[in-house]
C-alpha positions in Angstrom: 96.1 147.8 183.6 94.5 145.0 185.4 91.2 145.2 187.4 91.3 143.1 190.6 89.1 140.7 188.8 91.3 140.1 185.8 93.7 137.4 185.4 96.6 137.8 183.4 97.3 135.3 180.6 99.5 132.3 181.2 102.9 132.0 179.3 101.8 129.3 177.0 98.6 130.7 176.6 100.6 134.0 175.3 102.7 131.9 173.2 100.0 130.1 171.6 98.2 133.2 170.7 101.1 134.3 168.7 102.1 131.4 167.1 98.4 131.4 165.7 98.9 135.4 164.9 101.8 134.4 163.1 100.3 131.8 160.9 97.5 134.0 160.1 99.3 137.2 160.0 97.1 138.8 162.1 97.8 141.2 165.3 96.4 140.7 168.6 95.1 143.7 169.9 96.3 145.0 173.0 93.3 144.9 175.1 93.5 140.9 174.5 96.9 140.5 175.4 96.9 141.2 179.4 94.0 139.8 180.2 93.1 135.6 180.3 89.4 135.5 179.7 90.3 137.9 176.6 93.0 136.3 175.2 91.0 133.1 175.2 87.9 134.5 173.3 90.4 135.8 170.7 92.5 132.4 170.8 89.0 129.9 170.1 88.2 132.9 167.5 91.5 132.9 165.0 92.1 129.1 165.7 89.1 128.2 164.2 90.3 130.4 161.1 93.8 128.6 161.4 92.0 124.9 161.2 90.3 125.7 158.3 93.5 127.5 156.6 95.4 124.4 156.8 92.7 122.1 156.2 92.1 123.7 152.8 89.1 124.7 154.2 87.2 121.4 153.4 84.9 119.6 156.2 87.1 117.1 157.6 85.2 113.2 157.6 84.2 113.5 161.2 82.2 116.6 160.7 80.5 115.0 158.3 79.9 112.1 159.6 78.5 113.9 163.0 76.4 116.6 160.7 74.7 113.7 158.3 73.9 112.0 161.5 72.4 115.4 163.1 70.6 115.3 159.7 69.2 112.0 159.8 67.4 112.4 163.5 66.4 115.7 162.9 65.3 115.2 158.9 67.4 118.3 157.6 69.4 118.8 155.0 73.1 120.0 155.1 73.7 123.0 152.7 75.8 121.8 150.2 78.6 124.8 151.1 79.6 123.1 154.4 80.6 120.3 152.2 83.4 122.5 151.2 83.6 124.8 154.2 85.4 123.4 157.5 83.8 126.6 159.5 80.3 126.4 158.1 80.2 122.8 159.0 81.2 123.7 162.3 78.6 126.6 162.2 75.6 124.5 161.1 76.2 121.7 163.5 76.3 124.4 166.6 73.2 125.7 165.1 71.6 122.0 164.7 72.4 120.1 168.0 
């Protein structure tokens, strides 16, 4: 049931979420599929998982370059495991910006 302040997702948004779900073997919860904001959050969360899987898990060269600039500026070391996992590198970048 939709509330007055809830917008339904766009058809493209639903298609994209279904594409991600199919690639990951995931299901989209029924409470997410009927609300634009909730579905957008679900897509963001699962899209990062999909990117990590399709890249083989390693951080991209652009991520490494950006993280190294941050590390130099803030005089911090980048943990070794971040270079082997794009999701961890992304989290490190976000927490050190």
